[in-house]
PyMOL CGO cylinders between C-alpha atoms (Angstrom):
from pymol import cmd
from pymol.cgo import CYLINDER

trace = [
    CYLINDER, 0.00, 0.00, 0.00, 1.35, 3.43, -0.96, 0.3, 1, 1, 1, 1, 1, 1,
    CYLINDER, 1.35, 3.43, -0.96, 1.70, 6.03, 1.75, 0.3, 1, 1, 1, 1, 1, 1,
    CYLINDER, 1.70, 6.03, 1.75, -0.50, 9.13, 1.47, 0.3, 1, 1, 1, 1, 1, 1,
    CYLINDER, -0.50, 9.13, 1.47, 1.19, 12.29, 2.68, 0.3, 1, 1, 1, 1, 1, 1,
    CYLINDER, 1.19, 12.29, 2.68, -0.71, 14.97, 4.55, 0.3, 1, 1, 1, 1, 1, 1,
    CYLINDER, -0.71, 14.97, 4.55, 0.22, 18.54, 3.55, 0.3, 1, 1, 1, 1, 1, 1,
    CYLINDER, 0.22, 18.54, 3.55, -0.58, 21.66, 5.55, 0.3, 1, 1, 1, 1, 1, 1,
    CYLINDER, -0.58, 21.66, 5.55, -1.35, 24.59, 3.23, 0.3, 1, 1, 1, 1, 1, 1,
    CYLINDER, -1.35, 24.59, 3.23, -0.78, 28.04, 4.68, 0.3, 1, 1, 1, 1, 1, 1,
    CYLINDER, -0.78, 28.04, 4.68, -1.49, 31.50, 3.21, 0.3, 1, 1, 1, 1, 1, 1,
    CYLINDER, -1.49, 31.50, 3.21, -3.67, 34.52, 3.59, 0.3, 1, 1, 1, 1, 1, 1,
    CYLINDER, -3.67, 34.52, 3.59, -7.11, 33.51, 2.37, 0.3, 1, 1, 1, 1, 1, 1,
    CYLINDER, -7.11, 33.51, 2.37, -9.24, 36.10, 0.60, 0.3, 1, 1, 1, 1, 1, 1,
    CYLINDER, -9.24, 36.10, 0.60, -6.52, 37.26, -1.79, 0.3, 1, 1, 1, 1, 1, 1,
    CYLINDER, -6.52, 37.26, -1.79, -5.23, 33.77, -2.62, 0.3, 1, 1, 1, 1, 1, 1,
    CYLINDER, -5.23, 33.77, -2.62, -8.40, 31.66, -2.97, 0.3, 1, 1, 1, 1, 1, 1,
    CYLINDER, -8.40, 31.66, -2.97, -7.66, 30.77, -6.60, 0.3, 1, 1, 1, 1, 1, 1,
    CYLINDER, -7.66, 30.77, -6.60, -4.05, 29.86, -5.87, 0.3, 1, 1, 1, 1, 1, 1,
    CYLINDER, -4.05, 29.86, -5.87, -5.05, 27.76, -2.85, 0.3, 1, 1, 1, 1, 1, 1,
    CYLINDER, -5.05, 27.76, -2.85, -7.61, 25.90, -4.95, 0.3, 1, 1, 1, 1, 1, 1,
    CYLINDER, -7.61, 25.90, -4.95, -4.99, 25.11, -7.60, 0.3, 1, 1, 1, 1, 1, 1,
    CYLINDER, -4.99, 25.11, -7.60, -2.52, 23.84, -5.00, 0.3, 1, 1, 1, 1, 1, 1,
    CYLINDER, -2.52, 23.84, -5.00, -5.24, 21.72, -3.36, 0.3, 1, 1, 1, 1, 1, 1,
    CYLINDER, -5.24, 21.72, -3.36, -6.14, 20.23, -6.75, 0.3, 1, 1, 1, 1, 1, 1,
    CYLINDER, -6.14, 20.23, -6.75, -2.47, 19.44, -7.43, 0.3, 1, 1, 1, 1, 1, 1,
    CYLINDER, -2.47, 19.44, -7.43, -2.09, 17.80, -4.01, 0.3, 1, 1, 1, 1, 1, 1,
    CYLINDER, -2.09, 17.80, -4.01, -5.17, 15.67, -4.58, 0.3, 1, 1, 1, 1, 1, 1,
    CYLINDER, -5.17, 15.67, -4.58, -3.86, 14.63, -8.00, 0.3, 1, 1, 1, 1, 1, 1,
    CYLINDER, -3.86, 14.63, -8.00, -0.66, 13.52, -6.23, 0.3, 1, 1, 1, 1, 1, 1,
    CYLINDER, -0.66, 13.52, -6.23, -2.82, 11.47, -3.84, 0.3, 1, 1, 1, 1, 1, 1,
    CYLINDER, -2.82, 11.47, -3.84, -1.91, 13.74, -0.92, 0.3, 1, 1, 1, 1, 1, 1,
    CYLINDER, -1.91, 13.74, -0.92, -4.26, 14.84, 1.83, 0.3, 1, 1, 1, 1, 1, 1,
    CYLINDER, -4.26, 14.84, 1.83, -4.50, 18.65, 1.94, 0.3, 1, 1, 1, 1, 1, 1,
    CYLINDER, -4.50, 18.65, 1.94, -5.00, 20.35, 5.28, 0.3, 1, 1, 1, 1, 1, 1,
    CYLINDER, -5.00, 20.35, 5.28, -5.53, 24.07, 5.79, 0.3, 1, 1, 1, 1, 1, 1,
    CYLINDER, -5.53, 24.07, 5.79, -7.74, 26.87, 6.95, 0.3, 1, 1, 1, 1, 1, 1,
    CYLINDER, -7.74, 26.87, 6.95, -10.69, 25.48, 5.03, 0.3, 1, 1, 1, 1, 1, 1,
    CYLINDER, -10.69, 25.48, 5.03, -10.77, 22.76, 7.70, 0.3, 1, 1, 1, 1, 1, 1,
    CYLINDER, -10.77, 22.76, 7.70, -10.67, 24.78, 10.89, 0.3, 1, 1, 1, 1, 1, 1,
    CYLINDER, -10.67, 24.78, 10.89, -12.58, 27.68, 12.48, 0.3, 1, 1, 1, 1, 1, 1,
    CYLINDER, -12.58, 27.68, 12.48, -11.67, 31.34, 12.03, 0.3, 1, 1, 1, 1, 1, 1,
    CYLINDER, -11.67, 31.34, 12.03, -8.21, 32.26, 13.27, 0.3, 1, 1, 1, 1, 1, 1,
    CYLINDER, -8.21, 32.26, 13.27, -8.09, 33.14, 16.94, 0.3, 1, 1, 1, 1, 1, 1,
    CYLINDER, -8.09, 33.14, 16.94, -5.72, 32.57, 19.80, 0.3, 1, 1, 1, 1, 1, 1,
    CYLINDER, -5.72, 32.57, 19.80, -8.01, 29.75, 21.00, 0.3, 1, 1, 1, 1, 1, 1,
    CYLINDER, -8.01, 29.75, 21.00, -7.70, 27.97, 17.67, 0.3, 1, 1, 1, 1, 1, 1,
    CYLINDER, -7.70, 27.97, 17.67, -3.88, 28.20, 17.69, 0.3, 1, 1, 1, 1, 1, 1,
    CYLINDER, -3.88, 28.20, 17.69, -3.48, 24.97, 19.69, 0.3, 1, 1, 1, 1, 1, 1,
    CYLINDER, -3.48, 24.97, 19.69, -5.64, 23.16, 17.16, 0.3, 1, 1, 1, 1, 1, 1,
    CYLINDER, -5.64, 23.16, 17.16, -3.70, 24.65, 14.22, 0.3, 1, 1, 1, 1, 1, 1,
    CYLINDER, -3.70, 24.65, 14.22, -0.40, 23.54, 15.81, 0.3, 1, 1, 1, 1, 1, 1,
    CYLINDER, -0.40, 23.54, 15.81, -1.73, 20.00, 16.22, 0.3, 1, 1, 1, 1, 1, 1,
    CYLINDER, -1.73, 20.00, 16.22, -2.72, 19.95, 12.53, 0.3, 1, 1, 1, 1, 1, 1,
    CYLINDER, -2.72, 19.95, 12.53, 0.77, 21.11, 11.51, 0.3, 1, 1, 1, 1, 1, 1,
    CYLINDER, 0.77, 21.11, 11.51, 2.27, 18.45, 13.79, 0.3, 1, 1, 1, 1, 1, 1,
    CYLINDER, 2.27, 18.45, 13.79, 0.19, 15.75, 12.09, 0.3, 1, 1, 1, 1, 1, 1,
    CYLINDER, 0.19, 15.75, 12.09, 1.27, 16.78, 8.59, 0.3, 1, 1, 1, 1, 1, 1,
    CYLINDER, 1.27, 16.78, 8.59, 4.21, 15.40, 6.64, 0.3, 1, 1, 1, 1, 1, 1,
    CYLINDER, 4.21, 15.40, 6.64, 4.78, 18.60, 4.68, 0.3, 1, 1, 1, 1, 1, 1,
    CYLINDER, 4.78, 18.60, 4.68, 4.08, 22.31, 5.04, 0.3, 1, 1, 1, 1, 1, 1,
    CYLINDER, 4.08, 22.31, 5.04, 3.45, 24.54, 2.01, 0.3, 1, 1, 1, 1, 1, 1,
    CYLINDER, 3.45, 24.54, 2.01, 3.11, 28.31, 2.26, 0.3, 1, 1, 1, 1, 1, 1,
    CYLINDER, 3.11, 28.31, 2.26, 1.78, 30.51, -0.54, 0.3, 1, 1, 1, 1, 1, 1,
    CYLINDER, 1.78, 30.51, -0.54, 3.00, 34.08, -0.22, 0.3, 1, 1, 1, 1, 1, 1,
    CYLINDER, 3.00, 34.08, -0.22, 1.15, 36.93, -1.87, 0.3, 1, 1, 1, 1, 1, 1,
    CYLINDER, 1.15, 36.93, -1.87, 0.92, 40.65, -1.35, 0.3, 1, 1, 1, 1, 1, 1,
    CYLINDER, 0.92, 40.65, -1.35, -1.07, 40.75, 1.91, 0.3, 1, 1, 1, 1, 1, 1,
    CYLINDER, -1.07, 40.75, 1.91, 0.13, 40.16, 5.45, 0.3, 1, 1, 1, 1, 1, 1,
    CYLINDER, 0.13, 40.16, 5.45, -3.13, 38.80, 6.85, 0.3, 1, 1, 1, 1, 1, 1,
    CYLINDER, -3.13, 38.80, 6.85, -4.87, 38.64, 10.21, 0.3, 1, 1, 1, 1, 1, 1,
    CYLINDER, -4.87, 38.64, 10.21, -2.80, 39.48, 13.27, 0.3, 1, 1, 1, 1, 1, 1,
    CYLINDER, -2.80, 39.48, 13.27, -2.41, 37.45, 16.45, 0.3, 1, 1, 1, 1, 1, 1,
    CYLINDER, -2.41, 37.45, 16.45, -2.38, 39.01, 19.91, 0.3, 1, 1, 1, 1, 1, 1,
    CYLINDER, -2.38, 39.01, 19.91, 1.43, 39.02, 19.54, 0.3, 1, 1, 1, 1, 1, 1,
    CYLINDER, 1.43, 39.02, 19.54, 1.10, 41.38, 16.56, 0.3, 1, 1, 1, 1, 1, 1,
    CYLINDER, 1.10, 41.38, 16.56, 2.31, 38.91, 13.94, 0.3, 1, 1, 1, 1, 1, 1,
    CYLINDER, 2.31, 38.91, 13.94, 0.24, 37.36, 11.19, 0.3, 1, 1, 1, 1, 1, 1,
    CYLINDER, 0.24, 37.36, 11.19, -1.25, 33.89, 11.58, 0.3, 1, 1, 1, 1, 1, 1,
    CYLINDER, -1.25, 33.89, 11.58, 0.44, 32.80, 8.33, 0.3, 1, 1, 1, 1, 1, 1,
    CYLINDER, 0.44, 32.80, 8.33, 3.81, 33.95, 9.70, 0.3, 1, 1, 1, 1, 1, 1,
    CYLINDER, 3.81, 33.95, 9.70, 3.12, 32.25, 13.03, 0.3, 1, 1, 1, 1, 1, 1,
    CYLINDER, 3.12, 32.25, 13.03, 2.25, 28.98, 11.23, 0.3, 1, 1, 1, 1, 1, 1,
    CYLINDER, 2.25, 28.98, 11.23, 5.39, 29.26, 9.13, 0.3, 1, 1, 1, 1, 1, 1,
    CYLINDER, 5.39, 29.26, 9.13, 7.68, 29.94, 12.09, 0.3, 1, 1, 1, 1, 1, 1,
    CYLINDER, 7.68, 29.94, 12.09, 6.11, 27.08, 14.03, 0.3, 1, 1, 1, 1, 1, 1,
    CYLINDER, 6.11, 27.08, 14.03, 6.56, 24.71, 11.08, 0.3, 1, 1, 1, 1, 1, 1,
    CYLINDER, 6.56, 24.71, 11.08, 10.28, 25.54, 10.99, 0.3, 1, 1, 1, 1, 1, 1,
    CYLINDER, 10.28, 25.54, 10.99, 10.62, 24.28, 14.56, 0.3, 1, 1, 1, 1, 1, 1,
    CYLINDER, 10.62, 24.28, 14.56, 8.83, 21.03, 13.71, 0.3, 1, 1, 1, 1, 1, 1,
    CYLINDER, 8.83, 21.03, 13.71, 10.01, 20.10, 10.22, 0.3, 1, 1, 1, 1, 1, 1,
    CYLINDER, 10.01, 20.10, 10.22, 13.42, 18.75, 9.30, 0.3, 1, 1, 1, 1, 1, 1,
    CYLINDER, 13.42, 18.75, 9.30, 14.17, 20.68, 6.14, 0.3, 1, 1, 1, 1, 1, 1,
    CYLINDER, 14.17, 20.68, 6.14, 13.04, 23.58, 4.01, 0.3, 1, 1, 1, 1, 1, 1,
    CYLINDER, 13.04, 23.58, 4.01, 12.83, 23.39, 0.24, 0.3, 1, 1, 1, 1, 1, 1,
    CYLINDER, 12.83, 23.39, 0.24, 12.05, 26.34, -1.98, 0.3, 1, 1, 1, 1, 1, 1,
    CYLINDER, 12.05, 26.34, -1.98, 9.72, 25.15, -4.74, 0.3, 1, 1, 1, 1, 1, 1,
    CYLINDER, 9.72, 25.15, -4.74, 9.11, 28.35, -6.63, 0.3, 1, 1, 1, 1, 1, 1,
    CYLINDER, 9.11, 28.35, -6.63, 8.79, 32.08, -6.40, 0.3, 1, 1, 1, 1, 1, 1,
    CYLINDER, 8.79, 32.08, -6.40, 6.25, 34.59, -7.61, 0.3, 1, 1, 1, 1, 1, 1,
    CYLINDER, 6.25, 34.59, -7.61, 7.69, 38.06, -8.07, 0.3, 1, 1, 1, 1, 1, 1,
    CYLINDER, 7.69, 38.06, -8.07, 5.83, 40.58, -5.94, 0.3, 1, 1, 1, 1, 1, 1,
    CYLINDER, 5.83, 40.58, -5.94, 5.80, 43.19, -8.71, 0.3, 1, 1, 1, 1, 1, 1,
    CYLINDER, 5.80, 43.19, -8.71, 3.97, 40.70, -10.95, 0.3, 1, 1, 1, 1, 1, 1,
    CYLINDER, 3.97, 40.70, -10.95, 1.02, 40.35, -8.59, 0.3, 1, 1, 1, 1, 1, 1,
    CYLINDER, 1.02, 40.35, -8.59, -2.18, 41.92, -9.78, 0.3, 1, 1, 1, 1, 1, 1,
    CYLINDER, -2.18, 41.92, -9.78, -3.06, 45.12, -7.91, 0.3, 1, 1, 1, 1, 1, 1,
    CYLINDER, -3.06, 45.12, -7.91, -6.13, 43.47, -6.38, 0.3, 1, 1, 1, 1, 1, 1,
    CYLINDER, -6.13, 43.47, -6.38, -3.87, 40.91, -4.70, 0.3, 1, 1, 1, 1, 1, 1,
    CYLINDER, -3.87, 40.91, -4.70, -1.72, 43.65, -3.11, 0.3, 1, 1, 1, 1, 1, 1,
    CYLINDER, -1.72, 43.65, -3.11, -4.52, 45.17, -1.09, 0.3, 1, 1, 1, 1, 1, 1,
    CYLINDER, -4.52, 45.17, -1.09, -3.54, 46.74, 2.21, 0.3, 1, 1, 1, 1, 1, 1,
    CYLINDER, -3.54, 46.74, 2.21, -6.81, 45.48, 3.74, 0.3, 1, 1, 1, 1, 1, 1,
    CYLINDER, -6.81, 45.48, 3.74, -6.61, 43.17, 6.72, 0.3, 1, 1, 1, 1, 1, 1,
]
cmd.load_cgo(trace, "trace")
């Protein structure tokens, strides 16, 4: 039996819905199990323990970076950044898969809205 890998997908949400959907489709085509904000309640300090447990249960962590910073925690950092920094403490290696130039993002994806 082939192993199915679970992959935590992290990003801001509203500005990267299309990109998240494409990554989720690609993961499913690779027979991976996607895990991300679609599967847990709105970001809050109370949900952080649950998010950490999801990251802990995953084999891989993928972050999509766009032009928005996202919702802030009580510590004043974004949830996406907090997830990323936590994943670095739990995962063994970091691999850069690709890069999207910030200047190439459409203006609508660079919104300063939170």
